[in-house]
C-alpha positions in Angstrom: 43.0 74.5 -19.1 43.1 71.5 -21.4 45.4 71.3 -24.4 42.6 71.3 -27.0 41.3 74.6 -25.6 44.7 76.1 -25.9 45.2 74.7 -29.4 42.1 76.5 -30.7 42.9 79.8 -28.9 40.6 79.5 -25.8 43.0 80.7 -23.0 40.5 81.6 -20.4 37.8 79.9 -18.2 35.3 81.9 -16.2 35.2 79.2 -13.5 38.3 77.2 -12.5 36.4 74.1 -11.6 37.9 70.6 -11.3 37.2 68.3 -14.3 34.0 66.3 -14.3 34.1 63.2 -16.6 30.9 62.4 -18.4 29.6 60.1 -21.2 27.1 61.4 -23.7 25.3 58.5 -25.4 25.5 59.6 -29.1 23.4 60.2 -31.1 20.3 59.9 -28.9 21.8 61.7 -25.9 22.5 64.9 -27.9 19.4 66.6 -29.2 19.2 69.8 -31.1 16.0 71.6 -32.0 16.1 74.7 -34.2 14.4 77.8 -32.8 12.1 80.0 -35.0 10.8 83.2 -33.5 12.0 82.1 -30.1 10.0 78.8 -30.2 10.8 75.2 -31.2 10.6 74.8 -34.9 8.3 71.8 -34.3 5.6 74.4 -33.4 6.0 76.5 -36.6 3.0 76.4 -38.9 3.0 78.0 -42.4 0.3 79.5 -44.6 -1.8 77.8 -47.3 0.1 79.6 -50.0 3.5 81.1 -50.3 6.7 81.3 -52.2 8.4 78.5 -50.4 7.2 75.1 -49.2 8.5 74.4 -45.7 9.3 71.0 -44.2 10.2 69.8 -40.8 13.4 67.7 -41.1 14.2 65.2 -38.3 17.4 63.3 -38.6 19.3 60.9 -36.4 23.1 60.3 -36.7 23.2 61.5 -40.3 25.6 63.9 -41.9 24.3 67.2 -43.3 25.4 66.8 -46.9 24.3 63.2 -47.0 20.7 64.0 -46.0 20.6 67.1 -48.3 21.7 65.0 -51.3 19.0 62.4 -50.5 16.3 65.1 -50.1 17.3 66.7 -53.4 16.3 63.5 -55.1 13.0 63.3 -53.2 12.0 66.9 -53.5 13.3 67.6 -57.0 15.8 70.3 -55.8 18.3 70.8 -53.1 16.6 72.3 -50.1 17.5 75.6 -48.4 18.2 75.5 -44.7 18.9 77.8 -41.8 21.9 76.0 -40.2 24.0 72.9 -40.3 23.2 70.6 -37.4 25.5 68.1 -35.7 25.8 64.8 -37.5 26.2 62.7 -34.4 22.9 63.8 -32.8 19.2 63.8 -33.1 18.1 67.1 -34.7 15.0 68.9 -35.8 15.1 71.8 -38.2 13.1 73.5 -41.0 14.1 73.2 -44.7 12.4 74.9 -47.7 12.0 74.3 -51.4 10.3 76.2 -54.2 7.4 73.8 -54.5 5.6 71.1 -52.5 6.6 67.6 -53.6 5.0 65.4 -50.9 3.4 65.5 -47.5 5.5 63.1 -45.5 8.4 60.8 -46.0 10.5 58.7 -43.6 13.6 56.6 -43.9 15.8 54.9 -41.3 17.8 58.0 -40.3 15.5 60.9 -41.2 12.0 62.0 -41.9 10.4 65.1 -43.5 6.9 66.5 -42.9 5.2 69.4 -44.8 4.5 72.3 -42.5 3.0 74.9 -44.8 4.1 77.8 -47.0 5.9 81.1 -46.4 6.8 84.1 -48.5 8.9 85.7 -45.8 12.3 84.7 -44.5 12.2 82.3 -41.5 13.5 84.0 -38.4 16.1 81.6 -37.0 16.7 82.9 -33.5 18.8 80.0 -32.1 18.9 76.4 -31.1 17.5 74.4 -28.1 19.8 71.7 -26.7 19.0 68.7 -24.6 22.1 66.7 -23.6 22.3 63.5 -21.5 25.2 63.7 -19.1 26.0 60.2 -17.8 28.1 60.7 -14.7 28.2 60.1 -10.9 28.8 63.8 -10.3 25.2 65.0 -10.8 25.1 67.1 -7.7 28.2 69.0 -8.6 27.0 69.5 -12.1 23.7 70.9 -10.7 25.6 73.4 -8.5 27.7 74.6 -11.4 24.7 75.0 -13.6 23.0 77.0 -10.9 26.0 79.3 -10.8 26.0 79.8 -14.6 22.2 80.3 -14.6 22.6 83.2 -12.1 25.3 84.8 -14.2 23.2 84.3 -17.4 26.1 84.7 -19.9 29.4 83.0 -20.9 32.1 84.0 -23.3 31.1 83.5 -26.9 34.1 81.5 -27.9 34.1 79.8 -31.3 33.6 76.1 -30.6 35.7 73.0 -31.3 33.7 71.9 -34.3 34.9 75.0 -36.3 38.5 73.7 -36.1 37.9 69.9 -36.6 37.0 68.3 -33.2 38.9 65.1 -33.8 41.7 66.8 -35.8 41.8 70.5 -34.9 44.1 71.7 -37.8 41.8 73.9 -40.0 43.1 77.1 -38.5 46.7 75.9 -38.8 46.1 75.4 -42.6 44.6 78.8 -42.7 47.6 80.4 -40.9 50.0 78.8 -43.3 48.0 80.1 -46.2 48.0 83.7 -44.8 51.8 83.3 -44.6 52.0 82.1 -48.2 53.7 79.0 -46.9 51.9 76.7 -49.3 53.9 73.6 -48.4 53.2 73.9 -44.7 49.5 74.2 -45.6 49.7 71.0 -47.6 51.6 69.3 -44.7 48.9 70.1 -42.2 46.2 68.7 -44.6 48.1 65.5 -45.4 50.3 64.9 -42.5 50.2 65.0 -38.7 48.1 61.9 -37.8 45.8 61.9 -34.7 45.4 58.8 -32.7 41.5 58.8 -33.0 41.5 58.9 -36.8 40.7 55.9 -39.0 43.7 53.5 -39.2 44.2 53.9 -43.0 44.4 57.7 -42.9 46.7 57.5 -39.9 49.0 55.2 -41.8 48.9 57.5 -44.9 49.7 60.6 -42.8 52.6 58.8 -41.2 54.0 57.5 -44.5 53.5 61.0 -46.1 55.6 62.6 -43.4 58.2 59.9 -43.8 58.2 60.5 -47.6 57.2 57.0 -48.7 53.5 56.6 -49.3 52.5 53.2 -50.7 50.3 53.4 -53.8 47.7 50.9 -52.7 46.9 53.0 -49.6 45.7 55.9 -51.8 42.5 53.9 -52.6 41.6 53.7 -48.9 41.8 57.4 -47.9 39.4 60.3 -48.4 39.4 62.0 -51.8 40.4 65.3 -50.2 43.8 64.0 -49.2 44.2 61.7 -52.2 43.6 64.5 -54.8 46.0 66.9 -53.1 48.7 64.3 -52.7 48.4 63.1 -56.3 48.7 66.7 -57.6 51.7 67.3 -55.3 53.4 64.2 -56.7 52.6 65.1 -60.3 53.7 68.8 -60.1 56.0 69.0 -57.1 54.2 72.4 -56.6 52.5 72.9 -53.2 50.3 75.8 -54.5 49.0 73.7 -57.3 48.3 70.9 -54.8 46.4 73.3 -52.5 44.2 74.3 -55.5 43.0 70.7 -55.7 41.4 70.9 -52.3 37.7 69.9 -52.2 37.3 72.1 -49.1 37.1 75.8 -50.0 40.5 77.2 -49.1 38.8 80.3 -47.7 37.2 78.0 -45.1 40.7 77.4 -43.6 41.5 81.0 -43.5 38.2 81.8 -41.9 39.0 79.2 -39.3 42.2 81.0 -38.6 40.1 84.2 -38.1 38.0 82.3 -35.5 41.2 81.2 -33.7 42.3 84.8 -33.6 38.9 85.8 -32.2 39.3 83.2 -29.4 42.7 84.5 -28.5 41.7 88.2 -28.6 38.6 87.5 -26.4 40.7 85.4 -24.0 43.2 88.3 -23.7 40.4 90.8 -23.0 38.8 88.6 -20.4 42.2 88.1 -18.7 42.7 91.9 -18.6 39.0 92.6 -17.7 38.7 95.0 -20.7 35.5 93.5 -22.1 31.8 93.9 -21.1 28.6 91.9 -21.8 27.4 94.1 -24.6 30.8 94.4 -26.4 31.5 93.2 -29.9 34.9 91.8 -30.7 36.4 92.7 -34.1 39.1 90.7 -35.8 40.2 93.2 -38.5 42.2 92.3 -41.7 44.5 95.3 -41.2 46.6 95.5 -38.1 46.2 99.3 -38.2 42.6 98.7 -37.2 43.5 96.7 -34.1 42.9 97.7 -30.5 45.5 96.9 -27.8 44.6 93.3 -27.2 44.2 92.6 -30.9 47.6 94.2 -31.6 49.2 92.0 -29.1 47.8 88.8 -30.7 48.5 90.0 -34.2 52.1 90.7 -33.4 52.5 87.3 -31.8 51.0 85.7 -34.8 53.0 87.7 -37.3 49.9 89.1 -39.1 50.6 91.9 -41.5 48.5 94.1 -43.8 47.5 91.9 -46.7 47.6 88.6 -44.7 43.9 88.0 -45.4 44.0 89.1 -49.1 45.6 86.2 -50.9 45.6 86.8 -54.7 47.2 83.5 -55.6 44.1 81.7 -54.3 41.4 84.3 -54.9 40.8 84.8 -51.2 39.9 88.2 -49.8 38.3 88.1 -46.4 36.4 90.8 -44.5 36.9 91.6 -40.8 35.1 89.3 -38.3 32.7 90.9 -35.8 31.2 88.7 -33.1 29.6 89.3 -29.7 31.9 88.9 -26.7 29.3 87.0 -24.7 26.4 84.7 -25.3 23.2 84.4 -23.3 22.6 81.0 -22.0 18.8 80.8 -21.8 16.5 78.4 -20.0 19.4 76.5 -18.5 18.2 73.5 -16.4 19.5 70.2 -15.2 17.2 67.4 -14.1 19.9 65.0 -12.9 20.3 63.4 -16.3 19.7 66.0 -19.0 21.0 69.5 -19.2 18.9 71.7 -21.4 19.4 75.3 -22.6 19.0 77.6 -25.6 21.6 79.6 -27.4 21.4 82.3 -30.1 22.3 81.4 -33.6 26.0 80.9 -34.2 26.8 80.0 -30.6 28.2 76.6 -29.6 26.8 74.2 -27.1 30.2 72.6 -26.6 31.5 75.9 -25.2 28.8 75.7 -22.5 29.6 72.1 -21.8 33.3 72.9 -21.6 32.7 75.6 -19.0 30.5 73.2 -16.9 32.8 70.2 -17.1 36.3 71.6 -17.7 37.4 68.3 -19.1 38.7 66.9 -22.4 36.4 68.1 -25.2 36.5 64.7 -26.9 34.3 63.5 -24.0 31.4 65.7 -25.1 31.9 66.6 -28.8 
């Protein structure tokens, strides 16, 4: 079990295989195609009339918000979408707007093509992945994939992206918020540098923890950290500083719920008290816990009211998620592993089970 798995609450592997080291050439070696009604979105065709104009969006190595901002200027409104796709990948998905603005448009990192109209909700059934695994251990990967194909399912852990792959602290901020430890939440956002971060932000985080940030450095760091830090310096009030977050603070607490889900599912897998059709519930009230949930809640110090935070206007609902995910159409041709997952499931969890290595190699 690698340290990042443990850090995000994944405490169980179905297969205790030795690590296999791979390289995935990003973005071209990681391809994601949205699935509509069980078929690739590239095959979807709309009607001649309808409430929404639907476009096929293809992007390469482009962040979601950046492409949506650009599309808003092209289409006259910000498009609707069915899911956020990996930035460091080649992706295909459907987007929709209230009226047709153009037939086709292409730029260096993306293109859109008009696919027709619809008046009904698009049925997003999942995503299709095709991932290039560059390694000398092809035969071993093939054998592992054959084993997983026969089993058909894997635990539906919440994947690394939910917690910040390169800096997995979102759930730690969330936990601090549930404990009303505002200053600890600020510390996790501003401090604790990770070695693979940008040099300027690493220097800032180090200086912050040492209590001596140099003013000129503030111009070189993301606005999220800068705004929170400036408010903290102005008011000396951690709660006020948290309120300057550009990221919704509920996002952090929801990440903590995802961490709890991973821990509870791990515990159930270890005790063999979970079945393929089970749903795992992460309640907001410990009184609604089952045995494994209660163990985790007691270890985490969760109390009634932990997820209802009046000071920040946060009141979360329980989380309910399948215990297992179906891994459909799993195949390895010696270079590319391909498979389909239901909506909300993570390809990196599949790769982690196959490779059992440092997630930074494949995220």
